[in-house]
Residue, then its C-alpha position, 0 to 999 in steps of 0.5 A: x473393412x472400412x475400405x470395402x464399405x467405401x467401395x460398395x458405397x461408391x458403386x451404389x452411388x454410381x448405379x443410382x446416378x446412372x439410373x437417374x440419368x436414364x430417367x431424365x433421358x427418358x423425359x418422363x415429365x415436364x414442369x411448366x410455368x407461364x414465366x420463370x420471373x414473376x412479379x413479387x407477391x403475385x400468384x403463380x400457376x405451375x403444372x407437371x405433365x407425365x409422359x406416356x413413354x415414361x418407364x416408371x409408370x408403365x404397368x404400375x400404380x403411381x401417384x404424383x407429388x409437387x414440392x416447392x423448396x422441398x416443401x410438399x404442395x397439394x396438387x390436382x389432376x386437371x386432365x386424366x387423359x394427358x396425365x397433367x397435374x397443376x398447382x397454384x401459388x397464390x402469393x409468391x414472395x420468395x426471391x428464388x424457388x425450385x418447383x419439383x415434380x416427383x413420381x411415387x411408387x408406393x413410398x419411394x418417390x423419384x424427381x422426374x423434372x424441376x423448374x426454378x422460379x424467380x420473383x421480382x418487383x419495382x425498385x424500393x423508394x429512395x430515401x434520405x435525399x440531401x443536397x449540399x452546395x459547394x461554394x468553391x469554384x466551380x460551383x456544384x450542388x451535390x445530392x445523395x440518396x439511399x437506394x434501399x435493398x437491392x432486388x436480385x440481379x435486376x438492374x435499376x436506373x436512377x435519375x435526379x430531377x430538379x424543377x427550378x420553375x414551371x418551365x425550367x427543369x434539370x435532370x441529372x443521371x448518375x453513373x451505374x451503381x452510383x447513388x449521388x449526382x453532381x449538378x453543375x452551376x447551370x442546373x440550380x440557383x443560389x438564393x431561389x427555392x427549387x424542387x428536387x426528387x429522385x426516380x428509380x426504374x427497373x423492368x417491373x416498374x418505377x418509383x419516385x422519392x419524396x420531393x424536397x424544396x430547398x434553397x441551395x444557399x441554405x445548404x452551403x457551408x461557408x468558410x471560416x471568417x477572418x478576424x480583422x481586429x478586436x478593440x475596446x470601444x467602451x467599458x465592458x465591451x469588445x468590438x470585433x471586425x471580420x470578413x469572409x474568405x476571398x472566394x466567398x467575398x461576393x456574399x453581401x447578405x446578413x449572416x448568423x454570427x456566433x462569438x465564443x469568449x474565454x477569459x484567460x484568468x478564469x478565477x470565479x468565472x465560467x470557462x467560456x461564454x458564447x454570444x450569438x448575433x447577426x451581421x453583414x460581412x465587413x461590419x464590426x460585431x460589438x460584445x458587451x457585458x464583459x468584465x473590466x480589465x479582463x483578457x479574453x480569447x475570442x473565436x467566430x463562426x458564421x452560417x446562412x439562414x438554416x445552413x450548417x455552421x462554418x468552422x471556428x476562426x483562429x482565436x484572438x486575444x483582447x483586454x477590456x478597459x480597466x477600472x479600480x476594484x469594486x466590492x468587498x472581500x471575505x476575510x478570516x484573521x487568526x492569531x497564531x499563539x501567544x504574544x512575543x515581545x508585545x506582538x502577535x503572529x497574525x495570519x490573514x486570509x481572504x477571498x472575493x465575495x460575490x460582489x467583488x470585481x477586480x476589474x483588471x488582470x493584475x490585482x494586489x492587496x494592501x494590508x494595514x492597521x492604525x497605531x493612532x487614529x490619524x495614521x495608518x501603517x502599511x504592513x504588507x502589499x501582496x498579490x496572494x490572497x493571504x499573508x502572515x505578519x506581526x501585529x502589535x498587542x494594542x491593535x484592534x482592527x486591520x484594513x484590507x483593500x485591493x489595488x490595480x493600475x486604475x486605482x484602489x478599492x474601499x477598505x474592508x475592516x477586519x476585527x482582531x479577536x484574541x485567541x482563547x483556549x476553552x475546554x468545550x466539547x464539539x463533535x465534528x464529523x464528515x460524510x462524503x457526498x461525491x468525489x468532490x464534495x463532502x458534508x461537514x456536520x458538528x454538534x455541541x458547539x457553535x461554528x463561526x469559521x470552517x477551515x479546510x486544507x490538504x493534510x500534508x500541505x502547511x502553506x497558507x495558500x492551501x487553506x480554504x475557509x467559509x464564514x458560517x451563519x450564527x445557527x448553522x450546524x452543517x456545510x457542504x464543502x465543494x472543490x475537494x479532490x478524491x483520494x486526498x486527506x483533508x483536515x477540517x477545523x471548526x472555530x467558534x467566536x466568543x465575546x473575548x476571542x476565538x477558540x479552535x474547537x475540533x479538527x478531523x481528517x477525512x477523505x471524499x473517496x478512498x482507493x488502494x495505496x499508491x505504494x507499498x512499504x519496503x520490508x526490512x529485517x532484523x535478526x533476533x536469533x533464532x527469530x527474525x523481526x519484519x518491520x517497515x516504514x509508514x506510507x507517506x500521507x500523500x500516497x495512502x489514498x485512504x486510512x490504513x485499515x491493516x497490514x497482512x504478511x504472507x510468507x511461504x517456504x520452498x515447499x509452498x507452505x503459505x502462512x498469513x499474519x494479520x498484524x493490524x495497523x502495527x508496523x512490525x512483527x516477529x516471526x518465530x515459526x521459521x525453520x533454520x536454513x530455509x529460504x522464505x519469500x515474504x509479501x506485505x499487503x497494505x489495505x484501506x477501505x477502498x482496496x489493497x496493494x501488494x508490495x514486492x516479494x522479498x526473499x530471505x534465509x531463516x537465521x540459525x545458530x552459527x558454529x561458534x555459538x553452538x560450540x560455546x553452548x555445547x562446551x558450557x553445557x558439558x562443563x556444567x554437567x561434569x561439575x554437577x556430576x563430580x559434586x554429586x558423586x563426591x557428596x554421595x561417596x565421601x560424606x566425611x571428607x565433605x563435612x571436613x571441607x565445609x566444617x573443619x574441626x579445630x581441637x581446643x588444647x584446653x579441652x583435649x586429652x592426650x589419651x585420645x591422640x594417636x599418631x595415625x589420627x594425627x597424620x591423617x590431616x598432615x601432608x605426605x612427604x616424598x622424602x624425609x631426610x631428617x626427623x620432624x616434629x609429629x603434631x598430636x593435636x597441636x602438641x609436639x613430641x620430640x625424642x632426641x638422642x643422648x648425644x644431642x640432648x644437651x646441645x639441643x637443650x642449650x639451643x632451646x634455652x638460648x632461642x626461647x623455644x624457636x624451632x630450627x627447620x634444618x634439624x629433626x629427631x633422628x629417632x622419629x618413628x617411621x610413620x612420620x616419614x610416610x606421611x607425604x612431602x613436607x610443606x615448608x609454608x604450612x610448617x611455618x604457619x603451624x604454631x606449637x602450643x606445647x612441646x614434650x621432650x623425651x630423652x632416651x635415659x630420661x636424664x635431667x633436662x636443662x632449665x625450663x623452656x622459655x615462656x609460651x609464645x603467642x601464635x600468628x595463626x588466623x584460626x578463630x581459636x587463636x583470636x583475642x576473644x578466645x581464652x589464653x592458653x596455659x603457660x608452657x610446661x616441660x616434663x623432666x627429662x632426667x627422671x623416668x616417665x613413670x615418675x613424672x607426676x606433672x609439668x613443672x613451671x619456670x617458677x624456681x622458688x616453688x616447691x615441687x609438691x606445692x607446684x604439683x598440687x597447684x597444677x593439678x588443681x588448675x589443670x585437671x585435664x593434664x592428669x591424662x598426660x600421665x603415662x604408665x607402663 
């Protein structure tokens, strides 16, 4: 579709073009002007003649329109018969204009003819005519001018006119399209004035620039002078001899001279000074009013009257004549601490006053004091403006003088004031005025000396001071450096000494720190601690207002911690095994600085620590579970373990003893080969066979009731064998309180057993504080159990009945031992 439209558009355009060619070929109209080029701003008359044979007008109603650069111009018909239309342009100011004549049928207009008109005028007036004399051979005068705006393609010719006198003239014609001209030596004079102007001519007129009167010599730039030598004529003066270059040595007239002097040691002096004068070439120029004994670097330049300055000559150096120093010095003496070995450590600082003159390049200073009225003792000779020395306690004055090779100045007397510590409040504060000045103010005290220095410099040569007036409460301190901290100290003088009131640190201007601290890490599992060192004082560029820690993980989750002025922070919100990036920002009131990005993995509990924690937790839980289960399941067993019941034989009854109850607390025996004793609450019942009765009885009598572990009663009941394995140690620790021996036929037993043996047991029952157990008893073995009425003692001389009554009376609980069928 687009292709078809393009073809149709091309066809229509071709038809229109052919139609226009046919119309133009038919010469329907003709546009006429008196000239195709008219003066700029003049009136122009143009006409359009419609021809009879024009096919656009035959048998049709039409009208004619004239256009100037596509802008309609009202026209009038001057001759109806000839069909001529005329237009008047009163002020033609266009550089180029196209006049078109159109035939219009209804609202459709066709251009039938056109004419281009150009405007022209005389050239613009040349401006800025300047001339410069060249004094190098061959001598020429170079003149330049500004031609102004160029008019179309109309050529313009320029000529330079020089009128030396009424009868002498010179014309210089430059090359085409050049706006300067070189006048040879024959066309001008050096020192006589002359008239110079430029004329511009084209086809429409000529113009002349403004006439200038000049002297060629005043336009010449001389070569730099050559210095012959500099000498010292008298005190404070330098004489400088000079001459012109060889090509300009013919000039003998007086020239303007400027001498620039720069002192090489410019302490307390201006950077440079320029002295002007007038002198003939070859004469010596004398410069006075200089400092004595000072080395100066000098340069010279020259010019003719009204002309440009030459270049500066090569610099030369010279020193004025030397004199002894004059004037006085401003001093500041302070004692550093209490006396040691009858000597103070004194620090003396000084600086030149406004009246002081060193009068030489090399000046040294002499510090001395007088021990006696007739003898002065030198302490130090130095080229610096400070010194530290040992001062005897009795000295009240110190003398300071300046000395050079020409002599020594008069001495400056320095009074020694003792150091005094006073508790006086003084409010000192500093207000920056500019980058190099600060206003120091104080209230609550009287100032005597204000001292300041760079904070990190301890040397005495970095200290500056100012002696204050009596009622002065402020001082503007100059010569400070921005971004450096200064310590300002105020001293007050009393009748008995000098006291240091206050010291304050201040900046004239602050900016971001020069460096940022390096981040360091310390692990406190599972946390980490970030810490850093403080920035050195010389790199802070201001007071540190705070630190900010930025850190983010792999997912770019960023967190910010404002830690203030602290230099460490503990991070507790880190995920174990995650990589984090950390950034520290250091801020002052003048800006902030970011440090380097540091990457670190968050710490976690290692495998060894994890195993220890898990094992400890599991063991604790198991023990806790076992203990709780034991307490809940067997309260009686727990009670026996915690509070064991130990029966007291004196308060016991055999009727309550049973074999089952006795065996519950006894260890079980895996193998019982021989009968053993069965203890019933510390009573042993032994049943022996008849064959061993008498033999055992003899052993008992001979061994005093000692038990033989190798033998046991064969007739022991089976219940004792099921009680578990036998522990010999436990048996050795067991002690029999009484033994009851039963014979099979209850025959008469041998004599009574030995006396009761005290137990070695550690049980509290057997302590010395417990009551003694009764003497051992035996039951007669030769009588029936039913006939046994009591235990018999080993007292053979007592009768049976008396013994029985006494025993039952003393031991009523033994009645329970009586057995019945």
